[in-house]
MIDOSE-1310 file (N, C-alpha, C; in nm, 2 decimals, decimal comma, always signed):
residues 132
mkfk	-1,91/-0,34/-0,53/-1,82/-0,34/-0,46/-1,85/-0,25/-0,37; -1,77/-0,21/-0,27/-1,72/-0,13/-0,12/-1,60/-0,04/-0,14; -1,61/-0,04/-0,23/-1,48/+0,06/-0,29/-1,47/+0,20/-0,40; -1,38/+0,24/-0,42/-1,39/+0,36/-0,53/-1,18/+0,29/-0,55
idtk	-1,19/+0,30/-0,70/-1,10/+0,22/-0,75/-1,05/+0,35/-0,88; -0,88/+0,37/-0,85/-0,84/+0,50/-0,89/-0,76/+0,45/-1,03; -0,76/+0,40/-1,07/-0,60/+0,33/-1,22/-0,53/+0,43/-1,17; -0,42/+0,46/-1,21/-0,29/+0,58/-1,29/-0,26/+0,51/-1,35
ekft	-0,10/+0,55/-1,42/-0,02/+0,46/-1,48/+0,08/+0,41/-1,40; +0,09/+0,45/-1,28/+0,20/+0,39/-1,26/+0,19/+0,32/-1,11; +0,02/+0,36/-1,12/-0,04/+0,27/-0,97/-0,17/+0,30/-0,97; -0,26/+0,22/-0,87/-0,37/+0,18/-0,79/-0,45/+0,26/-0,72
vvtp	-0,51/+0,38/-0,65/-0,60/+0,42/-0,54/-0,71/+0,29/-0,53; -0,69/+0,25/-0,42/-0,82/+0,16/-0,35/-0,85/+0,25/-0,18; -1,01/+0,32/-0,25/-1,04/+0,35/-0,11/-1,20/+0,27/-0,09; -1,20/+0,27/+0,06/-1,29/+0,20/+0,13/-1,44/+0,28/+0,09
iepy	-1,51/+0,31/+0,10/-1,63/+0,41/+0,09/-1,68/+0,39/+0,25; -1,71/+0,27/+0,29/-1,82/+0,23/+0,40/-1,73/+0,22/+0,48; -1,72/+0,32/+0,58/-1,71/+0,41/+0,74/-1,61/+0,28/+0,83; -1,67/+0,17/+0,83/-1,63/+0,04/+0,92/-1,57/-0,07/+0,87
fsdi	-1,49/-0,02/+0,90/-1,36/-0,18/+0,82/-1,42/-0,32/+0,83; -1,51/-0,38/+0,76/-1,56/-0,47/+0,82/-1,49/-0,60/+0,81; -1,55/-0,71/+0,84/-1,48/-0,85/+0,75/-1,53/-0,85/+0,63; -1,64/-0,80/+0,53/-1,72/-0,75/+0,44/-1,58/-0,72/+0,32
vaae	-1,55/-0,55/+0,40/-1,48/-0,51/+0,35/-1,37/-0,59/+0,30; -1,28/-0,64/+0,42/-1,18/-0,70/+0,42/-1,16/-0,83/+0,32; -1,27/-0,90/+0,25/-1,24/-0,99/+0,19/-1,26/-0,90/+0,12; -1,33/-0,84/+0,05/-1,33/-0,77/-0,08/-1,23/-0,70/-0,15
lest	-1,16/-0,66/-0,02/-1,02/-0,57/-0,04/-0,92/-0,67/-0,06; -0,91/-0,81/-0,03/-0,85/-0,89/-0,03/-0,85/-0,91/-0,20; -0,96/-0,98/-0,21/-1,03/-0,98/-0,38/-0,95/-0,95/-0,47; -0,95/-0,76/-0,45/-0,92/-0,68/-0,54/-0,81/-0,63/-0,53
cnyi	-0,68/-0,69/-0,45/-0,56/-0,68/-0,41/-0,48/-0,76/-0,48; -0,60/-0,90/-0,50/-0,54/-1,00/-0,59/-0,52/-1,03/-0,67; -0,61/-0,91/-0,73/-0,64/-0,90/-0,90/-0,57/-0,79/-0,97; -0,48/-0,67/-0,85/-0,41/-0,59/-0,89/-0,26/-0,71/-0,88
leke	-0,28/-0,78/-0,79/-0,14/-0,81/-0,77/-0,07/-0,87/-0,95; -0,24/-0,96/-0,99/-0,21/-1,04/-1,12/-0,15/-0,87/-1,26; -0,22/-0,78/-1,20/-0,21/-0,68/-1,33/-0,06/-0,69/-1,36; +0,03/-0,56/-1,45/+0,12/-0,54/-1,49/+0,15/-0,41/-1,38
vknt	+0,11/-0,28/-1,36/+0,11/-0,23/-1,27/+0,05/-0,25/-1,11; +0,08/-0,33/-1,08/+0,09/-0,35/-0,99/+0,11/-0,23/-0,78; +0,16/-0,16/-0,83/+0,13/-0,04/-0,68/-0,01/+0,05/-0,66; +0,02/-0,02/-0,52/-0,15/+0,01/-0,42/-0,12/+0,10/-0,34
ilnl	-0,20/+0,25/-0,34/-0,22/+0,28/-0,25/-0,37/+0,26/-0,23; -0,40/+0,25/-0,05/-0,49/+0,23/+0,04/-0,55/+0,33/+0,12; -0,59/+0,44/+0,02/-0,65/+0,52/+0,13/-0,78/+0,51/+0,22; -0,77/+0,55/+0,33/-0,85/+0,51/+0,50/-0,89/+0,62/+0,49
snit	-0,92/+0,74/+0,42/-0,99/+0,90/+0,45/-1,13/+0,86/+0,54; -1,18/+0,74/+0,42/-1,35/+0,72/+0,48/-1,40/+0,61/+0,63; -1,27/+0,58/+0,66/-1,32/+0,48/+0,77/-1,24/+0,54/+0,92; -1,39/+0,51/+0,97/-1,35/+0,56/+1,12/-1,35/+0,44/+1,27
tide	-1,35/+0,34/+1,21/-1,37/+0,17/+1,27/-1,28/+0,08/+1,22; -1,12/+0,08/+1,27/-1,13/-0,04/+1,24/-1,08/-0,20/+1,33; -1,09/-0,34/+1,35/-1,04/-0,49/+1,38/-0,87/-0,47/+1,45; -0,81/-0,47/+1,57/-0,71/-0,48/+1,50/-0,66/-0,62/+1,43
vhcd	-0,80/-0,74/+1,39/-0,69/-0,85/+1,32/-0,68/-0,73/+1,14; -0,77/-0,69/+1,15/-0,82/-0,63/+1,01/-0,65/-0,51/+0,98; -0,59/-0,48/+1,10/-0,46/-0,35/+1,09/-0,39/-0,50/+1,03; -0,41/-0,61/+1,10/-0,26/-0,68/+1,05/-0,26/-0,73/+0,94
aitq	-0,42/-0,78/+0,88/-0,41/-0,83/+0,72/-0,38/-0,71/+0,68; -0,36/-0,60/+0,69/-0,30/-0,47/+0,63/-0,16/-0,47/+0,63; -0,14/-0,51/+0,67/-0,02/-0,59/+0,73/+0,05/-0,67/+0,67; +0,02/-0,73/+0,64/+0,03/-0,90/+0,59/-0,01/-0,85/+0,39
wqqr	-0,08/-0,83/+0,35/-0,09/-0,71/+0,22/+0,02/-0,62/+0,18; +0,08/-0,57/+0,27/+0,20/-0,50/+0,21/+0,30/-0,59/+0,25; +0,33/-0,65/+0,29/+0,42/-0,75/+0,32/+0,42/-0,88/+0,14; +0,30/-0,88/+0,12/+0,25/-0,97/+0,00/+0,32/-0,90/-0,08
fyea	+0,26/-0,81/-0,15/+0,30/-0,62/-0,21/+0,45/-0,67/-0,23; +0,59/-0,61/-0,11/+0,67/-0,66/-0,17/+0,72/-0,77/-0,19; +0,73/-0,86/-0,14/+0,77/-0,96/-0,23/+0,78/-1,01/-0,32; +0,64/-0,94/-0,42/+0,62/-0,93/-0,55/+0,68/-0,79/-0,61
nasf	+0,74/-0,74/-0,57/+0,78/-0,63/-0,63/+0,75/-0,51/-0,65; +0,60/-0,51/-0,57/+0,49/-0,35/-0,56/+0,53/-0,28/-0,42; +0,51/-0,15/-0,43/+0,48/-0,06/-0,38/+0,31/-0,10/-0,31; +0,26/+0,00/-0,16/+0,16/-0,05/-0,10/+0,17/+0,02/+0,01
vice	+0,05/+0,18/-0,01/+0,17/+0,28/+0,08/+0,04/+0,26/+0,09; -0,02/+0,33/+0,27/-0,18/+0,34/+0,31/-0,17/+0,50/+0,30; -0,29/+0,54/+0,27/-0,29/+0,68/+0,34/-0,38/+0,76/+0,38; -0,44/+0,85/+0,46/-0,51/+1,00/+0,51/-0,60/+0,88/+0,59
mqpk	-0,55/+0,85/+0,69/-0,59/+0,75/+0,85/-0,66/+0,86/+0,89; -0,75/+0,79/+0,95/-0,79/+0,92/+1,11/-0,72/+0,95/+1,21; -0,72/+0,97/+1,29/-0,63/+0,98/+1,40/-0,73/+0,87/+1,49; -0,78/+0,85/+1,52/-0,86/+0,73/+1,54/-0,83/+0,59/+1,49
ivav	-0,73/+0,59/+1,35/-0,73/+0,49/+1,34/-0,57/+0,43/+1,35; -0,48/+0,59/+1,33/-0,39/+0,65/+1,32/-0,34/+0,50/+1,47; -0,39/+0,58/+1,57/-0,42/+0,54/+1,69/-0,45/+0,38/+1,70; -0,50/+0,35/+1,69/-0,51/+0,16/+1,66/-0,38/+0,08/+1,65
fdsl	-0,35/+0,10/+1,47/-0,21/+0,10/+1,49/-0,15/+0,14/+1,54; -0,07/+0,18/+1,61/-0,01/+0,29/+1,69/-0,02/+0,19/+1,77; -0,14/+0,13/+1,88/-0,18/+0,08/+1,98/-0,11/-0,05/+1,94; -0,12/-0,12/+1,83/-0,05/-0,24/+1,74/+0,08/-0,21/+1,74
eltd	+0,16/-0,15/+1,73/+0,30/-0,10/+1,70/+0,30/-0,15/+1,58; +0,23/-0,14/+1,52/+0,20/-0,11/+1,33/+0,28/+0,01/+1,24; +0,29/+0,10/+1,33/+0,33/+0,26/+1,26/+0,44/+0,24/+1,19; +0,53/+0,14/+1,27/+0,66/+0,15/+1,19/+0,71/+0,04/+1,06
vlni	+0,58/-0,04/+1,11/+0,64/-0,17/+1,01/+0,54/-0,11/+0,87; +0,50/-0,03/+0,87/+0,38/+0,01/+0,75/+0,39/+0,10/+0,69; +0,36/+0,15/+0,55/+0,43/+0,27/+0,48/+0,35/+0,28/+0,49; +0,33/+0,45/+0,59/+0,24/+0,51/+0,56/+0,24/+0,70/+0,58
tpte	+0,15/+0,72/+0,50/+0,14/+0,89/+0,47/+0,05/+0,89/+0,52; +0,07/+1,09/+0,56/-0,06/+1,13/+0,56/-0,14/+1,25/+0,51; -0,07/+1,19/+0,34/-0,16/+1,23/+0,25/-0,16/+1,16/+0,09; -0,25/+1,16/+0,02/-0,22/+1,07/-0,10/-0,16/+1,12/-0,18
seaw	-0,09/+1,25/-0,19/-0,04/+1,31/-0,27/+0,15/+1,30/-0,22; +0,18/+1,27/-0,10/+0,27/+1,20/-0,04/+0,28/+1,05/-0,08; +0,18/+0,97/-0,08/+0,18/+0,83/-0,13/+0,19/+0,80/-0,25; +0,17/+0,98/-0,30/+0,20/+0,89/-0,46/+0,35/+0,95/-0,49
divq	+0,41/+1,02/-0,40/+0,54/+1,04/-0,47/+0,63/+0,86/-0,38; +0,61/+0,84/-0,22/+0,61/+0,68/-0,23/+0,69/+0,62/-0,29; +0,58/+0,58/-0,38/+0,53/+0,50/-0,53/+0,63/+0,54/-0,60; +0,64/+0,67/-0,65/+0,76/+0,72/-0,73/+0,83/+0,68/-0,66
meei	+0,94/+0,66/-0,54/+1,02/+0,68/-0,49/+1,09/+0,51/-0,52; +0,97/+0,44/-0,46/+1,03/+0,27/-0,45/+1,03/+0,25/-0,60; +0,96/+0,34/-0,67/+0,97/+0,27/-0,85/+1,13/+0,26/-0,92; +1,13/+0,41/-0,85/+1,30/+0,44/-0,96/+1,39/+0,37/-0,85
erem	+1,37/+0,35/-0,71/+1,45/+0,23/-0,66/+1,45/+0,10/-0,72; +1,35/+0,05/-0,74/+1,42/-0,06/-0,79/+1,44/-0,04/-0,91; +1,41/+0,06/-1,01/+1,49/+0,02/-1,15/+1,65/+0,02/-1,17; +1,66/+0,09/-1,05/+1,76/+0,15/-1,01/+1,84/-0,02/-0,96
lngd	+1,75/-0,08/-0,86/+1,84/-0,20/-0,83/+1,82/-0,33/-0,94; +1,72/-0,33/-0,99/+1,73/-0,43/-1,09/+1,79/-0,37/-1,25; +1,83/-0,32/-1,26/+1,95/-0,23/-1,35/+2,00/-0,36/-1,35; +2,09/-0,26/-1,49/+2,26/-0,42/-1,52/+2,36/-0,37/-1,45
dfef	+2,47/-0,45/-1,41/+2,51/-0,35/-1,22/+2,62/-0,37/-1,38; +2,71/-0,27/-1,34/+2,82/-0,22/-1,42/+2,96/-0,28/-1,35; +3,07/-0,32/-1,44/+3,18/-0,37/-1,40/+3,32/-0,28/-1,44; +3,36/-0,24/-1,34/+3,48/-0,13/-1,38/+3,57/-0,22/-1,34
kknd	+3,63/-0,13/-1,45/+3,83/-0,23/-1,49/+3,90/-0,12/-1,47; +3,97/-0,19/-1,40/+4,09/-0,19/-1,40/+4,18/-0,12/-1,44; +4,27/+0,01/-1,42/+4,38/+0,02/-1,48/+4,50/+0,05/-1,45; +4,55/-0,09/-1,53/+4,66/-0,08/-1,50/+4,84/-0,02/-1,56
């Protein structure tokens, strides 16, 4: 496996180890994402700190993965991208549609905030009685 996987209580951090985000890395990451989506705790942080080269097609794939996680009512946050990688995502105008943070700690915060938001939105609807 070309990833370091760190499972926490509320999320899983997936960190590609190799510097080039190749087709092989993309395929393994897709398999890993599919596995995570089957678990009870689906929230995922993709730490790209080791990635120094990425192709546009893989940026698009990451965008699709984020969408799949949100459709499954789970968070998907990307963090610690090197400036060169941010530039690739920015050239594709993806930085505004993806959930990207500078640090892993900030990614944790995003996941926790989204988890609270989902709990509030999925909570019981309250009916207010009108006093006559």
